[in-house]
C-alpha positions as CSV (number, residue, x, y, z in Angstrom):
1,M,21.5,-18.5,54.0
2,I,21.5,-15.4,51.8
3,K,24.4,-14.1,49.8
4,K,24.4,-10.9,47.8
5,S,26.0,-12.9,44.9
6,L,23.8,-16.1,45.3
7,I,20.3,-16.7,46.5
8,L,19.4,-20.3,47.6
9,L,15.7,-21.1,47.1
10,N,14.6,-24.7,47.6
11,S,18.2,-25.8,46.3
12,I,17.8,-23.9,43.0
13,S,20.5,-21.3,42.5
14,V,19.7,-17.9,40.9
15,S,22.7,-15.8,39.8
16,V,22.4,-12.3,41.0
17,P,25.8,-10.6,40.8
18,T,26.3,-7.3,42.6
19,T,28.2,-6.0,39.7
20,A,28.1,-6.5,35.8
21,Y,28.3,-10.0,34.7
22,T,31.7,-11.0,33.1
23,P,31.3,-13.3,30.2
24,G,33.2,-16.6,30.4
25,S,34.9,-18.2,27.4
26,G,32.6,-18.7,24.4
27,E,30.0,-16.5,26.1
28,L,28.5,-13.3,24.5
29,K,26.6,-10.9,26.9
30,V,23.7,-8.7,26.0
31,E,22.2,-6.6,28.9
32,V,18.5,-5.6,29.1
33,I,16.4,-3.6,31.3
34,L,12.8,-4.9,30.7
35,T,9.8,-3.3,32.0
36,I,7.1,-6.1,32.4
37,N,3.4,-5.0,32.4
38,V,2.5,-6.6,35.8
39,T,2.3,-5.2,39.3
40,P,4.2,-6.9,42.1
41,N,1.7,-7.7,44.9
42,E,4.1,-6.7,47.6
43,D,6.9,-4.2,48.3
44,L,10.3,-4.9,46.6
45,T,12.6,-2.4,48.4
46,N,14.1,-4.7,50.8
47,E,15.9,-7.6,48.9
48,N,16.0,-9.8,52.1
49,T,12.2,-10.5,52.2
50,V,10.9,-13.8,51.3
51,Y,8.6,-12.2,48.8
52,Y,11.4,-10.4,47.0
53,Q,13.5,-13.8,46.9
54,E,10.5,-15.7,45.6
55,L,9.6,-13.1,42.9
56,L,13.3,-12.8,41.8
57,Y,13.4,-16.7,41.4
58,E,10.1,-16.5,39.5
59,T,11.3,-13.8,37.1
60,F,14.6,-15.8,36.5
61,S,12.6,-18.9,35.6
62,V,10.1,-17.2,33.4
63,L,12.9,-15.2,31.5
64,T,14.9,-18.5,31.2
65,T,11.9,-20.3,29.8
66,Y,11.2,-17.4,27.4
67,Y,14.6,-16.9,25.8
68,S,15.4,-20.5,25.7
69,S,12.1,-21.1,23.5
70,S,12.1,-17.8,21.7
71,A,12.7,-18.4,17.8
72,A,15.1,-15.6,17.9
73,T,17.3,-16.6,20.7
74,K,16.8,-20.4,21.3
75,D,19.7,-21.4,18.9
76,N,22.5,-19.7,20.8
77,F,20.8,-19.3,24.3
78,I,23.1,-20.2,27.3
79,K,21.5,-18.6,30.3
80,V,19.8,-15.5,32.0
81,V,21.6,-13.5,34.6
82,V,19.1,-11.5,36.8
83,Y,20.8,-8.4,38.4
84,R,17.9,-7.0,40.2
85,I,14.2,-6.4,40.2
86,S,12.3,-3.3,41.1
87,K,8.7,-2.0,41.3
88,G,7.2,0.5,38.6
89,S,5.3,-2.3,37.0
90,L,8.1,-5.0,37.3
91,V,11.5,-3.6,36.2
92,V,14.0,-6.5,35.5
93,D,17.8,-5.6,35.1
94,H,19.3,-8.8,33.6
95,A,21.8,-10.1,31.0
96,V,21.1,-12.7,28.1
97,I,24.2,-14.9,27.7
98,L,24.6,-16.3,24.3
99,N,27.1,-18.5,22.4
100,S,29.9,-16.2,21.3
101,Q,30.1,-17.9,17.9
102,T,27.2,-15.9,16.7
103,T,27.8,-12.5,15.3
104,T,24.1,-11.3,15.6
105,G,23.5,-11.9,19.3
106,Q,22.4,-8.4,19.9
107,N,20.0,-8.7,17.0
108,Q,18.5,-11.8,18.4
109,V,17.9,-10.3,21.7
110,A,16.4,-7.3,20.0
111,A,13.9,-9.4,18.2
112,A,13.1,-11.2,21.4
113,T,12.5,-8.3,23.4
114,N,10.5,-6.6,20.5
115,N,8.1,-9.4,20.4
116,L,7.4,-8.9,24.1
117,V,7.0,-5.2,23.8
118,N,4.8,-5.3,20.7
119,G,2.4,-8.0,21.8
120,G,4.1,-11.1,20.0
121,A,4.6,-12.8,23.4
122,T,3.7,-12.8,27.0
123,L,5.4,-13.7,30.3
124,A,3.4,-15.8,32.8
125,F,4.1,-15.7,36.6
126,G,3.0,-17.9,39.3
127,P,-0.4,-17.5,41.2
128,G,-0.1,-14.7,44.0
129,Q,3.1,-13.2,42.5
130,T,1.8,-10.5,40.3
131,T,-1.3,-8.7,39.0
132,P,-2.0,-9.9,36.3
133,V,-0.5,-13.2,36.2
134,A,0.6,-12.9,32.6
135,A,1.5,-9.9,30.4
136,G,3.8,-8.6,28.1
137,A,6.4,-5.8,28.3
138,T,6.1,-2.0,27.8
139,T,9.6,-1.1,27.1
140,A,13.2,-2.6,26.8
141,A,16.5,-1.0,26.9
142,I,19.2,-3.0,25.1
143,Y,22.9,-2.4,26.0
144,T,25.6,-4.3,23.7
145,A,29.2,-5.1,24.5
146,G,30.3,-2.3,22.2
147,G,28.5,0.3,24.3
148,I,25.7,0.9,21.7
149,N,22.3,1.2,23.3
150,A,18.7,1.0,21.9
151,T,15.2,1.4,23.5
152,V,12.3,-0.7,22.2
153,T,8.9,0.7,22.7
154,T,5.4,0.0,21.1
155,S,6.1,2.8,18.6
156,T,9.3,1.3,17.2
157,T,9.8,-1.6,14.7
158,I,12.2,-4.2,14.8
159,C,14.1,-2.5,11.9
160,D,14.1,0.7,14.0
161,T,16.0,-1.0,16.7
162,F,18.2,-3.0,14.3
163,N,19.3,0.3,12.7
164,T,20.2,1.9,15.9
165,L,22.3,-1.1,16.9
166,N,23.9,-1.6,13.5
167,T,25.0,0.0,10.3
168,C,24.4,-1.6,7.1
169,P,26.9,-1.3,4.1
170,T,25.9,0.7,1.1
171,N,23.1,-0.8,-1.0
172,Q,21.8,-2.8,1.8
173,E,19.0,-2.5,4.2
174,C,17.2,-4.2,7.2
175,S,15.5,-7.5,6.5
176,M,14.3,-10.2,8.6
177,N,15.1,-13.9,8.3
178,G,12.6,-16.8,9.1
179,N,13.1,-16.4,12.8
180,G,12.2,-12.8,13.0
181,V,15.8,-11.7,13.5
182,P,16.8,-8.6,11.5
183,Y,20.0,-8.5,9.3
184,C,21.5,-6.6,6.5
185,A,20.3,-7.6,3.1
186,P,20.9,-6.3,-0.5
187,L,18.4,-3.6,-1.5
188,K,15.6,-5.0,-3.4
189,S,15.9,-4.6,-7.3
190,T,14.1,-1.7,-8.8
191,D,14.2,-3.0,-12.2
192,N,11.3,-2.0,-14.2
193,F,12.0,-4.0,-17.3
194,P,8.8,-6.3,-16.8
195,L,6.7,-3.1,-16.7
196,I,8.4,-1.4,-19.5
197,V,7.7,-4.6,-21.7
198,G,4.1,-4.9,-20.5
199,L,3.4,-1.3,-21.5
200,G,5.3,-1.4,-24.6
201,V,3.3,-4.3,-25.8
202,G,-0.1,-3.6,-24.0
203,I,-0.5,0.1,-25.2
204,P,0.0,-0.5,-28.9
205,L,-2.2,-3.6,-28.8
206,F,-5.0,-1.5,-27.2
207,F,-4.9,1.2,-29.7
208,I,-4.9,-1.4,-32.5
209,V,-8.1,-3.0,-31.0
210,L,-9.7,0.4,-30.5
211,A,-9.0,1.4,-34.3
212,L,-10.4,-1.9,-35.3
213,I,-13.6,-1.3,-33.4
214,I,-13.9,2.3,-34.8
215,V,-13.4,1.1,-38.4
216,L,-16.3,-1.7,-37.9
217,C,-18.6,1.0,-36.3
218,V,-18.0,3.3,-39.2
219,Y,-18.6,0.5,-41.8
220,N,-21.7,-0.6,-40.1
221,S,-22.9,2.9,-40.0
222,K,-22.3,3.5,-43.7
223,C,-24.0,0.3,-44.7
224,H,-27.1,1.1,-42.5
225,K,-27.2,4.6,-44.0
226,S,-27.0,3.2,-47.5
227,N,-29.8,0.8,-46.9
228,S,-31.9,3.8,-45.3
229,L,-31.3,6.0,-48.4
230,D,-32.4,3.0,-50.7
231,E,-35.5,2.8,-48.8
232,D,-36.2,6.4,-48.8
233,D,-35.7,6.6,-52.7
234,D,-38.3,4.0,-53.1
235,L,-40.6,5.7,-50.9
236,N,-39.9,9.2,-52.2
237,R,-40.0,8.1,-55.9
238,T,-42.1,10.2,-58.2
239,M,-44.8,8.1,-59.7
240,P,-45.9,8.9,-63.3
241,A,-49.1,11.0,-63.6
242,H,-50.9,7.9,-65.2
243,E,-50.2,5.6,-62.3
244,G,-52.2,7.7,-59.9
245,F,-52.1,7.2,-56.1
246,F,-53.8,4.1,-55.5
247,T,-51.9,1.2,-57.3
248,G,-54.1,-1.7,-57.7
249,A,-56.4,-0.9,-54.9
250,I,-59.5,0.4,-56.9
251,P,-60.7,-1.5,-60.0
252,G,-62.0,0.7,-62.8
253,R,-61.2,2.3,-66.0
254,F,-59.1,5.4,-66.6
255,N,-60.0,6.9,-69.9
256,S,-58.8,10.5,-69.7
257,W,-56.2,10.2,-72.4
258,N,-57.6,12.1,-75.4
259,R,-61.0,10.7,-75.3
260,L,-62.5,10.1,-78.8
261,A,-65.7,11.7,-80.0
262,D,-68.6,9.5,-79.5
263,N,-68.9,6.9,-82.3
264,A,-69.9,3.3,-82.8
265,F,-66.4,2.2,-82.0
266,H,-65.5,4.4,-79.2
267,G,-66.2,1.6,-76.8
268,H,-63.6,-0.7,-78.4
269,C,-60.8,1.9,-78.2
270,E,-62.0,2.8,-74.7
271,Y,-61.6,-0.8,-73.6
272,E,-58.1,-1.1,-75.0
273,R,-57.0,2.1,-73.1
274,G,-58.7,0.9,-70.1
275,A,-57.0,-2.3,-70.0
276,Y,-53.7,-0.7,-70.4
277,D,-54.5,1.9,-67.6
278,N,-55.5,-1.0,-65.3
279,E,-52.1,-2.6,-65.9
280,L,-50.3,0.5,-65.0
281,F,-52.6,0.9,-62.1
282,R,-51.5,-2.4,-60.7
283,G,-48.3,-0.9,-59.7
284,K,-45.7,-2.0,-62.3
285,D,-42.4,-0.4,-61.9
286,P,-42.2,2.6,-64.2
287,N,-38.5,2.6,-64.4
288,V,-38.6,-0.9,-66.0
289,H,-42.1,-1.0,-67.8
290,V,-43.2,2.5,-68.8
291,K,-41.2,2.9,-72.0
292,R,-42.3,-0.7,-73.2
293,D,-45.9,0.2,-72.2
294,L,-46.0,3.4,-73.9
295,Q,-44.6,1.8,-77.1
296,V,-47.6,-0.9,-76.8
297,L,-50.2,2.0,-76.1
298,D,-49.0,3.9,-79.2
299,I,-49.6,0.8,-81.4
300,K,-53.0,0.1,-79.9
301,K,-54.0,3.7,-80.4
302,A,-52.8,3.7,-83.9
303,K,-54.7,0.5,-84.6
304,C,-57.8,1.8,-83.0
305,L,-57.7,5.1,-84.9
306,S,-57.1,3.3,-88.2
307,S,-60.1,1.1,-87.5
308,T,-62.1,4.1,-86.6
309,Q,-61.2,6.0,-89.6
310,T,-62.0,3.0,-91.9
311,T,-65.4,2.5,-90.3
312,A,-66.2,6.1,-90.8
313,S,-65.3,5.9,-94.5
314,I,-67.6,3.0,-95.1
315,T,-70.5,4.7,-93.4
316,S,-69.9,7.8,-95.6
317,V,-69.8,5.8,-98.8
318,E,-73.0,4.1,-97.9
């Protein structure tokens, strides 16, 4: 027996009112036209056919399972009322009945349908009912008791739908709770104090470290330059003429200082001068030793000349 207001299938009743459902005491109604991305396997123009009745019941069962288990609606879900189904994919005109104590029923239904449309959930039908057997939805039109409507598509976010159905107070914005249900939440703080403090400390510290590095580099450069200059002074030092160019390399005698005339004692003086020359020739530092050595030379030369003159006098007397 088939009635327009009630279909009996295997002793299971499916509520199919011919007019909009009127909520009872303690009930909140949110109506939805959901387009499910499946194709019915038979025609749906005749509501009296067995296939239509079977698919109607299957749709009712599928939606009841979904809304009663969805995190967004399960806490306040009461039942689903299916008005009609039609072909064009599978369009299901239905109402979700929730506990009237909730003040966010429309947002809960919006979140649940958004999951179906944007790939977060699918609906699975029985074998032979639709092609494919399981799929999500392509669109959902939501109608609230207050007459405000919103359309959910693959290009809309849950907050887009929420902002269509609701108006948040000043300094509040759309946010989502742990069940994915949107609500009005205080705007996130834009306090930049931690950033300001970090920059205030970090930037001066950076320049201090940079300055220390520059000072160390300059100091090391000056020390290296000073050492280089000292080495250059040693290498470029002008050697006294009597040192020659080959310090200590060639043994020999240097007797070019006012060579005396040939005489019997010439070899003695020559030896003294040669010994001195060899000492200078071995590379003594002229800045330390020259003055002292010249004084010694003067004494030796004086002694040598004195000895020569005395010998010459004795020879003359004889």
